[in-house]
Each structure stands twice: as structure tokens, then as C-alpha cells.
TORKOL-840392 format. One record per residue: x, y, z of N, C-alpha, C, O in turn; residue in one letter; residue number from 1. Coordinates in steps of 0.001 Angstrom, whole numbers, plus 500000, padded with zeros to 6 digits. Atoms other than C-alpha are relative to their C-alpha. Layout:
<rs>
X/Y/Z/X/Y/Z/X/Y/Z/X/Y/Z/a/NUM
...
</rs>
This chain:
<rs>
500467/499523/500401/292774/692477/362383/498578/500492/499694/498296/501679/499859/x/1
501591/500022/499565/289340/692529/362305/499289/501130/500648/500213/501646/501277/x/2
500327/499214/498747/287418/695041/364412/501055/501123/499770/500880/502080/500524/x/3
498490/498687/499806/290760/697565/363745/499473/501073/499191/500228/501741/498484/x/4
500171/498722/500728/288815/700132/362261/501442/501121/499342/501824/501264/498180/x/5
498891/499157/500404/291881/702730/362479/501189/499406/499304/502022/500190/498849/x/6
499115/501148/501086/294095/699980/360590/500117/500119/498757/501038/500064/497943/x/7
500395/499796/501557/292232/700554/357768/499477/500769/499756/498677/500487/498864/x/8
499977/498950/500195/291668/703951/357826/501244/500428/499604/501411/501357/498813/x/9
498880/499100/499939/295247/704403/358201/500483/498724/498515/501557/498997/497979/x/10
499689/500862/501240/295575/701493/355128/499209/500976/498833/499838/501127/497786/x/11
500840/499281/501535/293036/703646/352498/500750/501150/500388/501362/501510/499383/x/12
499414/498431/500535/294597/707031/353197/501381/499994/499515/501934/501051/499211/x/13
498024/500008/500424/298678/705622/352180/499978/498853/499050/501035/498395/498618/x/14
499428/500553/501074/297679/703277/349698/500380/500268/498473/501277/499684/497865/x/15
499626/499166/500814/297488/705488/346782/501565/500433/499595/502111/500540/498497/x/16
498492/498964/499782/301084/707178/348071/501176/499003/500150/502062/498756/499332/x/17
498978/500337/499193/303072/705307/350323/500396/499040/498775/499829/498509/497820/x/18
498902/500594/501009/306214/703845/348798/499812/497953/499985/499951/497271/498970/x/19
500453/501176/499929/305328/700218/349890/499099/499374/498969/499402/498559/498097/x/20
501109/500117/501001/302245/699972/348107/500054/500190/498564/499693/499319/497772/x/21
499389/499337/501481/303383/702020/344833/501247/498903/499534/501632/499062/498376/x/22
498904/500696/500166/306295/699293/344871/498898/498913/499654/498679/498534/498503/x/23
500704/501720/499760/303944/696111/345683/498897/500210/498654/498695/499262/497894/x/24
500851/500024/501467/301450/697351/342709/500169/500178/498781/499424/500048/497810/x/25
499295/499645/501237/303922/698358/340442/500533/498389/499630/500619/498305/498405/x/26
499524/501061/500176/305261/694565/340474/498468/499204/499658/498268/498650/498578/x/27
501218/500540/500697/301781/693265/340227/499346/500330/498664/498721/499546/497949/x/28
500629/499293/501491/300725/695493/337197/501261/499208/499175/500843/498913/498055/x/29
498831/499731/500302/304402/694582/336241/499571/498290/499609/500037/498006/498506/x/30
500430/501018/500379/302918/690893/335996/499233/499462/499612/499368/498312/499194/x/31
501122/500280/500656/299980/690703/334954/499895/500480/498540/499079/500054/497723/x/32
499662/500021/502146/301154/692110/331127/501139/499173/500005/501483/498869/498863/x/33
499044/501270/500524/304122/689430/331721/498714/499176/498977/498605/499151/497751/x/34
501047/501241/500363/301110/686874/331182/498769/500325/499240/497803/499605/498987/x/35
501441/499811/500388/298673/688619/329727/499888/501025/498855/498714/501187/498523/x/36
499372/499062/500825/300082/691331/327050/498367/500013/499602/497491/499330/500132/x/37
501612/499205/500965/296720/692872/324871/499120/499597/500016/498306/499477/499100/x/38
501907/500822/499580/293854/691179/326889/499941/500670/500914/500950/501238/501330/x/39
500823/499742/498798/291879/692232/329540/499675/499214/500949/498543/499074/501412/x/40
500228/501448/499048/292730/689213/331912/498128/500506/501080/497884/501695/501288/x/41
500461/499974/498816/289585/688831/334575/500802/499867/500824/501763/499107/500713/x/42
499236/500198/498766/290858/689369/337832/498675/500511/501110/497643/501180/501062/x/43
500691/500358/498578/289729/688633/341463/500792/500498/501302/501276/499582/501966/x/44
499195/498822/498959/291485/691295/344165/499355/498598/501084/498143/498660/501294/x/45
500639/500611/498500/291127/687818/347547/500292/500927/501065/501413/501124/501534/x/46
499438/498909/498336/291190/690246/350537/501033/501088/499469/502232/501349/499568/x/47
499690/498927/500625/290783/693147/348439/500647/501386/501363/501468/502271/501123/x/48
499775/498594/498473/291284/695804/352033/499168/500759/499514/498029/500399/499218/x/49
500983/498724/499861/289959/699100/351521/500006/499984/498461/498937/500366/497985/x/50
500373/499844/500671/290741/698815/348223/501139/500859/498260/500997/501091/497059/x/51
498999/499298/500753/293699/700479/346630/500709/499612/498779/500970/500486/497953/x/52
499819/500821/500940/295070/697550/344183/499058/499922/498987/499386/499690/497823/x/53
501062/500517/501074/291362/697214/342618/500332/501589/499702/501265/501589/498899/x/54
499443/498528/500759/291923/701441/341833/500627/499951/498700/500292/500008/497516/x/55
498867/500622/500891/295119/700593/340601/499881/499507/498596/500250/500122/497596/x/56
500714/500594/501537/293865/698616/337688/499147/500575/499481/499207/500621/498252/x/57
501186/499804/500989/290787/699999/336799/500713/501352/499900/500231/501866/498891/x/58
499339/499027/500786/293115/703216/336469/500866/499562/499008/501102/500337/498080/x/59
499013/500300/501432/295567/701210/334068/499160/498861/498822/499687/498023/498090/x/60
500236/500511/501199/292799/699958/331871/499005/498712/500461/498104/498255/499758/x/61
500468/501681/499873/291610/696642/333440/498602/500256/500336/498392/501079/501228/x/62
501322/499710/499720/288045/696702/333571/498702/498238/500262/497509/498081/500002/x/63
500666/500991/499440/286868/693245/334841/500753/499116/501296/501323/498036/501455/x/64
499175/499624/498652/288134/693689/338122/498560/499763/501236/497554/500443/501438/x/65
501107/499933/499352/286068/692312/340599/500594/499851/502223/501241/500886/502378/x/66
499621/500103/498395/287035/691725/345042/499165/499559/501124/497937/499590/501039/x/67
500538/500009/498880/286395/690787/348537/500946/499856/501212/502122/499501/501132/x/68
498979/500142/499041/287650/690846/351926/498651/499672/501137/497454/499921/500990/x/69
500985/500013/498735/285984/689903/355404/499968/501111/500618/499099/501013/501484/x/70
499784/498820/499223/286537/692972/356819/498889/500928/499863/499436/501959/499470/x/71
501017/499326/499832/283119/694809/356951/500641/501833/499729/500117/502560/498886/x/72
499611/499071/500073/285120/697952/357344/500942/500664/498478/500917/501809/498026/x/73
499105/500234/500661/287777/697090/354627/498686/500078/498357/498650/500737/497318/x/74
501041/499860/501301/284720/696429/352198/498817/501421/499604/498036/501667/498685/x/75
500891/498862/500359/283042/699618/352624/501057/500975/499839/500800/501716/498890/x/76
499358/499194/500810/286077/701736/352356/500291/499808/498385/500490/500757/497627/x/77
500001/500592/501165/286357/699193/349071/498973/501107/498842/499363/501746/497865/x/78
501100/500131/500754/283316/700093/347548/499793/501812/499703/499615/502192/498545/x/79
499001/498858/499786/284149/703923/348467/500644/501099/498749/500321/502047/498033/x/80
498747/500224/500377/286940/704088/347105/500112/500139/498359/500715/501023/497751/x/81
500087/500508/501266/286155/702507/343589/498810/499989/499138/498644/499997/497918/x/82
501297/500337/500673/282826/702134/343168/499369/498609/499145/498361/498435/498461/x/83
499563/501978/499791/283529/698077/342853/499001/499695/500707/498847/500134/501847/x/84
500598/500499/499156/281027/696390/343756/500674/498509/500663/500309/497381/500333/x/85
499770/500843/499353/282997/694384/346072/499182/499158/500981/498092/499663/501248/x/86
500696/500675/499629/281792/691517/348118/500561/499602/501746/501763/499747/501969/x/87
499517/500122/498929/282149/690633/351800/499921/498305/500325/498894/497650/500505/x/88
499979/501336/500507/283534/687105/351634/501199/499659/500918/502110/500423/501236/x/89
498747/500609/499351/285770/684530/353662/500663/499263/499079/500189/498393/498348/x/90
499374/501057/500989/288705/683302/351849/500262/498865/499625/500696/498578/498509/x/91
500048/501423/499822/288553/679577/353025/499312/499315/499613/499308/498084/499596/x/92
501193/500630/500150/285246/679805/351720/499180/500683/499117/498016/500755/499511/x/93
500586/499436/500066/284161/681790/349273/499442/500193/498702/498999/501260/498280/x/94
500076/500359/501381/283590/680061/345713/499151/500152/500047/498998/501283/499586/x/95
501579/499140/499649/279885/680529/346512/499285/501325/499273/498144/501557/498874/x/96
499998/498811/499908/280369/683759/345908/500272/500492/498760/499945/501666/498585/x/97
500091/500064/500953/281381/683246/342229/500082/498991/499029/501059/498498/498466/x/98
500806/501174/500482/278975/680761/340646/500529/500075/498714/500414/501078/498011/x/99
499636/499717/501599/280621/679786/337319/500562/500946/499355/500299/501237/498188/x/100
498946/498963/500030/283270/682466/337541/501614/498986/499757/501966/498020/500433/x/101
498886/500647/500148/286636/681356/336120/500920/501168/499774/500536/501822/498803/x/102
499261/498495/499970/289270/684465/336432/501661/499796/499299/502176/498779/498834/x/103
498704/500109/501162/292456/684726/334629/501404/500402/500895/502583/500280/500560/x/104
499141/499868/498969/294099/685813/337889/499647/500154/500988/498778/501005/501176/x/105
500673/499363/498659/293497/685987/341091/501403/500592/500765/502412/499987/500402/x/106
499375/499077/498886/295740/688489/343882/499603/499836/501066/498414/499837/501386/x/107
500531/499926/498879/295990/688188/346968/501214/500178/500854/502170/499402/500847/x/108
498917/499288/499670/298188/690114/348862/500028/500048/501445/499271/500803/502055/x/109
499883/499590/498309/299383/689610/352743/498732/499594/500556/498233/500148/501536/x/110
501883/500712/498585/295664/687445/354040/500865/498913/500102/501399/499062/501201/x/111
499459/500679/499331/297633/684394/354151/500676/499899/501028/500585/498700/501291/x/112
498958/499577/499174/300033/685224/356840/499072/500535/501256/499515/500826/502367/x/113
500868/499702/498690/296695/686133/358949/499258/498520/500163/498379/498517/501025/x/114
500367/500745/499911/295786/682753/358562/500666/498527/501143/501846/498226/501325/x/115
499059/501582/499712/296598/679273/360372/500469/499059/499155/499967/499231/498045/x/116
499772/500479/501195/298288/676619/358372/498792/499242/499488/498837/498983/498286/x/117
501102/500532/500300/294900/674917/358229/499655/500549/498607/499795/500221/497429/x/118
500992/498901/500732/293047/677554/356824/501163/500916/498855/500678/501492/497881/x/119
499230/499550/501168/295850/678945/354657/499948/499350/498899/499846/499993/497855/x/120
500210/500810/500723/295646/676050/352803/498922/500010/499719/498942/500430/498562/x/121
501041/500082/500862/292239/675745/352001/499664/501202/499594/498468/501219/499300/x/122
500170/498741/500260/292369/679451/351154/500664/499920/498384/500164/500250/497308/x/123
499207/500389/500946/295279/678346/348958/498571/498846/498281/498155/498846/497123/x/124
500524/501165/501134/293332/675573/347015/498478/501008/499761/498051/500905/498611/x/125
500699/499955/500761/290283/677542/346924/500123/501866/498938/499355/502397/498136/x/126
499365/498908/501030/291941/680778/345220/500407/498944/498751/499869/499298/497702/x/127
500055/500251/501330/293317/677962/342476/498603/499439/499561/498159/499660/498434/x/128
501560/499973/500868/289772/676785/341992/499369/500961/499625/498147/500851/499721/x/129
501158/499079/500411/288459/679778/340725/500950/500129/498659/500426/500446/497591/x/130
499889/499296/501600/291175/680313/337891/500140/498628/499206/500066/497438/499514/x/131
500814/500994/500790/290802/678860/334826/501652/499455/499874/502704/499927/500305/x/132
498460/500291/500336/293621/676611/333435/501228/500659/499346/501124/501267/498281/x/133
499432/498706/500576/296664/678423/332913/500346/501065/500932/501384/501694/501137/x/134
499915/498554/499222/295677/680959/335237/501108/499762/500810/501770/498759/501077/x/135
498595/499785/498938/298249/682929/337657/499318/500801/501020/498555/501765/500963/x/136
500099/498698/498896/298125/684136/341010/500942/500515/500304/501945/499802/500342/x/137
499175/498850/499209/299985/686726/342333/500052/500205/501742/499239/500944/502296/x/138
500026/499677/498895/300838/686666/345782/501205/500808/500964/502365/500846/500554/x/139
499012/499615/499628/302572/688606/348658/499968/499625/501745/499002/499820/502482/x/140
499605/500131/498281/303556/687828/352309/500969/500633/500126/501654/501182/499264/x/141
499249/499177/499095/305464/689222/355122/500972/497812/500153/500508/496674/500216/x/142
499441/500707/499798/308612/687022/355461/501284/500491/501002/501830/501578/501189/x/143
498485/499841/498663/311635/686110/358422/499468/500360/500717/498954/501478/500728/x/144
500398/499346/498634/310633/686146/361510/500810/500601/500694/500649/500559/501914/x/145
499026/499134/499902/313480/688321/361769/499860/501005/499736/500789/501694/500156/x/146
500916/498698/500605/311443/691357/360192/498695/499819/500822/497728/500404/500333/x/147
501110/499902/498903/308789/690555/363310/499954/501132/500933/500711/501246/501897/x/148
500386/498923/499100/307465/693570/364825/498902/500525/500665/497865/499878/500811/x/149
501807/499678/500139/304758/695856/365876/498610/499881/499441/497525/499873/500023/x/150
500614/500207/501381/303096/695428/362506/499556/498965/500223/498339/498832/500348/x/151
500805/501637/499755/302699/691723/363091/498713/500188/501420/497775/499394/501492/x/152
500695/500510/499213/300833/692172/365983/498767/501387/500088/497680/501401/500666/x/153
501735/498779/500603/298318/695501/364928/499202/498988/499006/498047/498607/499192/x/154
500466/500483/500928/297806/693680/362024/499633/498430/500534/499023/497709/499744/x/155
500288/501848/499342/297329/690005/363863/500691/499411/498865/499886/498976/498043/x/156
499606/500880/501081/299688/688365/361306/500902/498840/501078/501473/498962/502162/x/157
500409/501295/498868/299965/684862/362636/501932/499072/498906/502772/498401/499505/x/158
499124/500713/500661/302812/683455/359846/500620/501017/499052/499950/501852/498444/x/159
499318/499714/500538/305727/684608/358253/500701/499251/499072/501084/498206/499598/x/160
499318/501169/500399/307518/682808/355480/501279/500130/498852/501796/501078/498261/x/161
498495/499789/500677/310476/681950/353671/499765/498816/498000/498720/498233/497712/x/162
500362/500387/501189/310623/680390/349946/499940/498563/500551/498798/498113/500451/x/163
500450/501463/499627/311117/676510/351499/498527/499983/500181/497820/499312/499429/x/164
501333/500107/499345/307528/677521/353877/498608/500039/498561/497556/499403/498492/x/165
500627/499645/500915/306044/678819/350672/499882/498539/499231/498854/497864/499268/x/166
500356/501635/500732/306857/675308/348421/499532/499134/500102/499051/498325/499309/x/167
500731/501133/499293/305826/673431/351268/498403/499883/499948/497681/498904/499762/x/168
501763/499137/500661/302188/675461/350772/499155/499333/499004/498101/498738/498778/x/169
500627/499978/501825/302155/675415/347357/499483/498192/499420/498465/497749/498888/x/170
499967/501990/500424/303055/670960/346831/500283/500739/498865/500725/501848/498564/x/171
500840/500213/501754/301853/669905/343123/499151/500507/500052/498504/500201/499051/x/172
501047/499416/500615/299203/671969/343393/500024/501422/498863/498909/501926/498732/x/173
499544/499378/500378/300518/674512/341281/501600/500310/499754/502401/499925/500606/x/174
499111/499855/500875/303379/675537/339206/500916/501374/500649/500027/502226/500685/x/175
499884/499069/499282/305668/678517/341096/500914/500456/498673/501710/499674/498154/x/176
499163/499901/501327/307175/680613/337899/500306/501060/500613/500390/501933/499749/x/177
499938/499213/498950/307879/683123/341113/500495/500218/500926/499697/500221/501863/x/178
499760/499811/498050/309577/683730/344255/500686/500847/500541/501443/500319/501356/x/179
498775/499116/499455/311609/686675/345275/499163/500600/501674/498117/500699/502315/x/180
500228/499164/498278/311965/688347/348629/500504/501769/499349/501253/501987/498397/x/181
500010/498335/500002/311959/692521/348606/499246/500286/501315/498495/499466/501843/x/182
498377/499441/500701/313159/694926/349834/501110/499649/500487/501197/499309/501667/x/183
498871/500722/499042/316559/693877/350362/500664/501407/500353/500717/501832/501507/x/184
499230/498748/499554/318522/697249/349992/499877/500728/501243/500753/501415/501769/x/185
500685/498831/498904/316157/698857/352883/499715/498837/501028/499111/499123/502062/x/186
500110/500789/498680/316201/695497/354978/500732/500039/501239/500301/499854/502377/x/187
498904/499679/498509/319250/696136/357306/498739/501230/500771/498184/500925/501826/x/188
500785/498875/499155/316983/699480/358403/498658/499732/500330/498160/500515/501139/x/189
501337/501182/499478/313569/697084/358815/500043/499739/500884/499407/500037/501895/x/190
499662/501162/498577/315374/694520/360739/500515/500939/501486/500299/500625/502657/x/191
499923/499023/498498/316608/697504/363271/499108/499907/500357/498730/498995/501093/x/192
501510/499395/499451/313280/699330/363604/499524/498920/500286/499628/498969/501512/x/193
500454/501227/499285/311790/695842/364331/500718/498811/501432/500192/498066/502259/x/194
499064/500407/499047/314448/694516/366473/499506/500598/501432/499117/500057/502467/x/195
500515/499218/498592/313680/697648/368801/499418/499814/500542/499511/499699/501764/x/196
501349/500357/499718/310179/696898/368424/499815/499278/501011/499165/499666/501982/x/197
499751/501765/499637/310729/693385/369721/500211/500346/501390/499291/500042/502149/x/198
499613/499484/499380/312805/695078/372453/498927/500636/501317/499132/500482/502521/x/199
501052/499302/499245/309722/697019/374004/499935/499191/501120/500036/497979/500932/x/200
501148/500950/499845/308316/695804/376754/498891/500400/501063/498541/501405/501682/x/201
501764/499908/500254/304956/694497/377392/499605/500153/499130/498380/500243/499215/x/202
500249/499810/501291/304892/695001/373721/498886/499505/499440/498054/500083/498739/x/203
501693/500479/500499/302153/692436/373179/498976/499811/500979/497915/499225/500761/x/204
501458/499973/499683/300090/692891/375783/499340/501801/499775/498516/502553/500295/x/205
500272/498112/500111/299649/696577/374900/498600/499716/499147/498619/498619/498589/x/206
500957/500308/500023/296115/696743/373821/499399/500934/498427/498352/500713/497819/x/207
500426/499474/501415/296185/699279/370495/501542/500416/499458/501969/501479/499009/x/208
498946/499397/501246/299525/698801/368980/499246/500218/498307/498273/499680/497779/x/209
500262/499892/501144/299462/700142/365675/501015/499492/498724/502167/499065/498801/x/210
498717/500945/500704/300952/698882/362564/501336/501549/499773/501528/502636/500318/x/211
498880/498952/500789/304030/700674/360421/498714/500807/498970/498970/501981/498702/x/212
500906/499403/501052/300908/701682/357941/499608/501604/500241/498600/502133/500709/x/213
500419/498392/499521/301629/705550/358013/500908/500451/498597/501878/499894/498084/x/214
499067/499503/500735/302666/707849/355456/501710/500990/500729/501815/501665/501753/x/215
498565/499887/499674/306632/708688/355682/499549/501911/499141/498613/502270/498427/x/216
499766/498851/501012/307892/712660/354499/499875/499949/498711/500653/499110/498259/x/217
500051/500084/501662/306961/713147/350569/501846/499751/499697/502314/499014/498829/x/218
498567/499991/500621/310916/713630/350492/500359/498439/500339/501121/497822/499596/x/219
498976/501373/499714/311852/710228/352005/498840/498687/499575/499015/497469/499584/x/220
500823/501058/500907/308752/708604/350342/500198/499725/499097/499974/498554/498788/x/221
499154/500175/501371/310330/709064/347114/501244/499178/500005/501598/498236/499296/x/222
498547/500865/500136/313660/708071/348103/499606/498298/499980/499582/497472/499067/x/223
500583/501602/499709/312411/704692/349750/499006/499430/498311/499126/498309/497817/x/224
500538/500391/501419/310470/704241/346384/500660/499355/498853/500561/498373/498118/x/225
498736/499971/500868/313258/704868/344623/500915/498773/499555/501306/498164/498559/x/226
498587/501218/499510/315658/702453/345829/499051/498859/499930/499370/498003/499104/x/227
500650/501304/500266/312859/699771/346232/499792/499671/498668/500073/498528/498306/x/228
500461/500235/501079/311593/700287/342759/501525/500092/499346/501501/500127/498116/x/229
498542/500375/501133/315455/700034/341370/500230/498731/500090/500496/498131/499048/x/230
499508/501409/500189/316147/696900/342067/498766/499164/500336/498984/498015/500720/x/231
501283/501023/500420/312690/695351/341916/500100/499743/498610/499816/498709/498004/x/232
499654/500292/501511/313797/696421/338379/501004/499366/499668/500989/498991/498495/x/233
498751/499783/500711/317350/695608/338210/500502/498161/500809/501019/497165/500304/x/234
499339/501299/498980/318126/692721/341156/498625/498639/499940/497448/498710/500294/x/235
500956/500720/500366/316548/689540/340158/500096/498586/500851/499228/497721/500736/x/236
499826/500648/498876/317781/687360/342858/500823/500774/501053/501860/501422/500913/x/237
499828/499223/498949/317885/688617/346256/500082/498877/501429/499171/498064/501586/x/238
499877/500758/498644/318828/686777/349659/498960/499717/500830/498568/498611/501202/x/239
501112/499881/498746/316152/687977/352073/499680/501123/499514/500109/501567/498449/x/240
501034/499389/500513/313621/690537/352195/499395/500105/501097/499879/499421/501999/x/241
500809/500005/499015/310699/691675/354711/498943/499547/499472/497956/499460/500203/x/242
501269/500458/500409/308257/690313/352256/500143/498956/499085/501114/498230/499303/x/243
499512/501364/501027/308168/687616/349316/498958/500166/498870/497884/500484/499382/x/244
500374/499821/501604/306702/687907/345813/499631/498883/499566/500600/498162/499331/x/245
500172/501256/500889/304893/684928/344216/499299/500333/499223/498552/501308/499288/x/246
500428/500125/501356/303898/684286/341100/499463/498045/499557/500237/497186/499135/x/247
500605/501964/500312/301700/680242/340546/499888/500633/498780/499908/501760/498284/x/248
500721/500649/501498/300711/678782/337466/499215/498993/500229/499722/497942/500622/x/249
500820/501516/499871/297497/676372/337599/500193/499321/499133/499901/499751/498017/x/250
499943/500979/501430/298199/673650/335405/498934/500135/498824/497859/500732/498882/x/251
501091/499799/501319/296332/673617/332334/499516/498761/499703/498706/498617/498787/x/252
</rs>
């Protein structure tokens, strides 16, 4: 996705309103408050994109927030959107950007999926290294190859995950406190759309495949948000979904 400014422009336009981002940000805020009630934790968004989540954190009263991204386009948007001093760093080697800093929470949404196996392991180790003992790492990742589509091509997704592959990646480095698929109720529709996309002849050869990141009509956006927020609030166990949300705790 690096170098595809049009994708970062689409992200910047959608992050504050699109149902999928809104539900992901809500999940993230819920876990932050669950683990750090009454505090103002130090938070790092590792791979912050255009800064939508950083803005949401600031709006909700969190003041000790930091972020970085490898893309200069993303960093430009993030600085413009929220005024936070976002750095341009590589997630596989960013420890030097925060010398001596230890965070209560690290967030990394849909970043490891852009890396190969070796680099995703490096990135996970780097993120855990900047956490305080007992600190929490929140991650969201695309799930299951069955949901692969033009979005994967557009943003250069290299891996999709399952509970088993996440457990293998994490190993003994951290405790998995939560691991849940979402969205479940909308997954049949997502599966059909992505299957149709895969059946398009020569799709992988197209030079300008665009992602699914675009605002639906307002009425539809509200319905999709309501359905997904309902399931995330009341369904504690779901057999599948196009994404997987993970909460890890660093050993004390």
C-alpha cells in the first residue's frame, strides 16, 4: 500500500464515519477502558495510518498518545488530522524512535498482515518490547482466505489469520486475553462479494485495483454499524468473520 496515495486519501475520508472503522474504534476503546479504568495510559498506535484512531483517542480524553507509520502519505495525513507528532518509522525496527519509553497500551490494526512471516514476528517482538510489564497489545487482522478479494490486492495484504495462526505467532511471548472474529452477521454478504471479486478475470493483473474503503450511503452505513455493534456487544463467541480482534498481555 506504500506509495498508493489514493488509498490513504480514501482512508482519511472514511475513518471518522464508516461503519467498519467506527466498530473497530469502539472495540479498541472498550478494551482500553476495561484494562485501565480511571487512568490516562500511555498509548502507542503502531502503524497509525492517517490518524483516525489517534483522533478518536484524543476526543475521548486520552492525552498521552503517540503514533507512527511507514508511509509518508499516512504520516502527512495523521499530522494534519490531529496535530500529534506522528513519526515515520518501520514497525519491524522502531524501538529507537522511543528511547526509554514504555507504554501501557500498544495498538496495531491491520499491519502485520502486510508483512511476511519473518517480518511479522519481528514487528510483534518490537511492539511487546515497548510495553510495560503487564501492558496490553491490541491488534486487528484480516481473517480467513475465504474473505480474500480485491481489497487484499489494493492494500497488499500478504496474510490472513485464524485463531490458530495467531496463537502460533504469539507463542509464549504474551498471554492471549481475548481473540474474537468479527463481523459475523455480515460475513455471508462479505463472502459473496469477495468471491465475485475473485472470479473477475485477470483481476490480479490490474494496475489500479482499489480497496473496499469507501463510504456507503448514510442509511446503509447506519444499518451496518448497528448490526456489527450489536454482535460485538452481545456475541462473545463467533465461529468466523472477515476480521479477528486480539488482546495480548505482556508477562509481568
